[in-house]
C-alpha positions in Angstrom: -21.1 19.8 6.8 -20.8 16.0 6.4 -19.7 14.2 3.3 -20.2 10.5 2.4 -16.9 9.0 1.3 -16.0 5.5 0.1 -12.7 3.8 1.2 -11.2 0.6 -0.1 -9.1 -1.5 2.2 -6.7 -4.3 1.4 -3.5 -6.2 2.3 -1.7 -9.4 1.7 1.0 -9.7 4.4 0.4 -11.2 7.8 -3.1 -11.6 9.5 -4.8 -9.3 7.0 -8.4 -9.8 8.2 -7.5 -8.9 11.8 -5.6 -5.9 10.5 -8.5 -4.7 8.3 -10.9 -5.0 11.2 -8.5 -3.0 13.4 -8.0 -0.4 10.6 -11.8 0.0 10.3 -12.0 0.6 14.0 -9.1 3.0 13.9 -10.8 5.0 11.1 -14.0 5.1 13.1 -12.1 6.5 16.1 -10.8 9.5 14.2 -12.7 12.7 15.2 -14.9 13.7 12.2 -15.2 10.1 10.7 -18.1 7.8 11.3 -18.2 4.4 9.6 -21.7 3.9 8.2 -21.3 0.6 6.2 -18.8 -2.1 5.6 -18.5 -4.8 3.0 -17.7 -8.5 3.3 -14.1 -9.6 3.0 -13.0 -10.9 -0.4 -9.9 -13.0 -1.3 -8.7 -11.6 -4.6 -5.7 -12.3 -6.9 -2.8 -9.8 -6.9 -2.9 -7.0 -9.5 0.1 -5.9 -11.5 2.9 -7.9 -9.8 1.2 -11.3 -9.7 4.2 -13.1 -7.9 2.8 -12.4 -4.4 0.2 -13.8 -2.1 -3.5 -13.2 -2.7 -5.1 -10.1 -1.2 -7.9 -9.7 1.2 -10.1 -6.7 0.3 -13.0 -4.8 1.7 -14.7 -1.4 1.5 -16.3 1.0 4.0 -18.6 4.0 3.7 -18.0 6.8 6.1 -19.6 10.2 6.9 -16.9 12.7 7.5 -16.6 16.3 8.4 -13.0 16.3 7.3 -12.0 17.7 3.9 -10.7 15.2 1.4 -7.0 15.9 2.1 -7.5 15.7 5.9 -9.3 12.4 5.4 -6.4 11.2 3.2 -3.9 12.3 5.9 -5.8 10.3 8.5 -5.8 7.2 6.2 -2.1 7.5 5.6 -1.4 7.9 9.3 -3.4 4.7 10.0 -1.5 2.9 7.3 1.8 3.8 8.9 0.5 2.8 12.3 -0.2 -0.7 10.9 3.3 -1.0 9.4 2.8 0.2 5.9 5.9 1.6 4.3 5.2 3.5 1.0 8.5 2.8 -0.8 7.3 3.7 -4.3 6.6 0.1 -5.4 3.3 -0.1 -7.1 1.1 -3.1 -6.8 3.5 -4.9 -4.4 2.8 -6.8 -1.2 1.6 -4.7 1.7 0.4 -4.9 5.3 -2.4 -2.4 4.7 -3.6 -0.3 1.8 -6.3 2.3 2.3 -7.6 4.1 -0.8 -10.0 7.0 -0.9 -12.3 5.8 -3.7 -14.9 8.6 -3.7 -15.5 11.7 -1.7 -19.2 12.7 -2.2 -19.7 13.8 -5.7 -16.4 15.6 -5.8 -13.9 15.2 -8.6 -10.4 16.0 -7.3 -7.3 15.8 -9.4 -4.2 17.2 -7.7 -0.7 16.2 -6.7 -2.1 14.2 -3.7 -5.5 13.0 -4.7 -7.2 11.4 -7.7 -10.8 11.0 -6.7 -12.9 9.1 -7.7 -10.0 6.7 -8.0 -9.3 6.4 -11.7 -8.9 2.7 -11.9 -12.1 1.7 -10.1 -13.8 0.5 -13.4 -11.0 -2.0 -14.0 -10.7 -3.6 -10.6 -12.9 -6.4 -9.4 -11.1 -6.3 -6.0 -12.5 -2.8 -5.5 -15.9 -3.2 -7.2 -17.0 -6.4 -5.4 -16.8 -5.0 -1.9 -18.0 -1.6 -3.1 -21.1 -3.2 -4.5 -21.8 -4.7 -1.1 -22.2 -1.2 0.4 -22.9 1.2 -2.5 -24.2 -0.8 -5.6 -26.5 2.1 -6.6 -23.9 4.8 -6.1 -22.9 6.8 -9.2 -19.2 7.6 -9.3 -18.6 10.9 -11.2 -17.5 10.3 -14.7 -17.6 6.5 -14.3 -21.2 5.4 -13.8 -23.1 3.3 -11.3 -21.1 0.8 -9.2 -23.4 -2.1 -10.1 -23.0 -1.4 -13.8 -19.2 -1.2 -13.5 -19.1 -4.5 -11.6 -21.1 -6.2 -14.4 -18.2 -5.4 -16.8 -15.3 -6.9 -14.9 -14.1 -10.5 -14.5 -14.8 -11.7 -10.9 -14.1 -15.4 -11.5 -11.0 -15.6 -9.3 -12.5 -13.6 -6.4 -14.0 -15.3 -3.4 -16.1 -14.1 -0.5 -14.4 -15.0 2.8 -16.6 -16.4 5.6 
């Protein structure tokens, strides 16, 4: 069985665009994961802790035969391979951040996963790239991506060429 999942990518340390491209390739190389769509890259202001460099964000769609927790494990492994250290700091600078935004129509709330990601409706840096690849997707309990995007301020976000 294959499930369509949505993954957000971001970072703000080092050569982020090169790292995001490499992370997308690494995800696509994992057995049981096929990348089916990818967004443009966006430069976005930092969230939470604003005293740090701007972020580069993107989103991908994948078809996966992995269950949600195995997909998360693969994502965390790739983060570590690209130098990400999860030190407990929220919203701080990072080399690479991979977030499982949605896993089919599943709603998962446990000690490891919160899917669909609960803060999607607040975040332009997630919704802009997500709308590139899944504008008509309906996120369980949240609504349609395009409708959510229409409700957030995107004034400080820029598409990167």
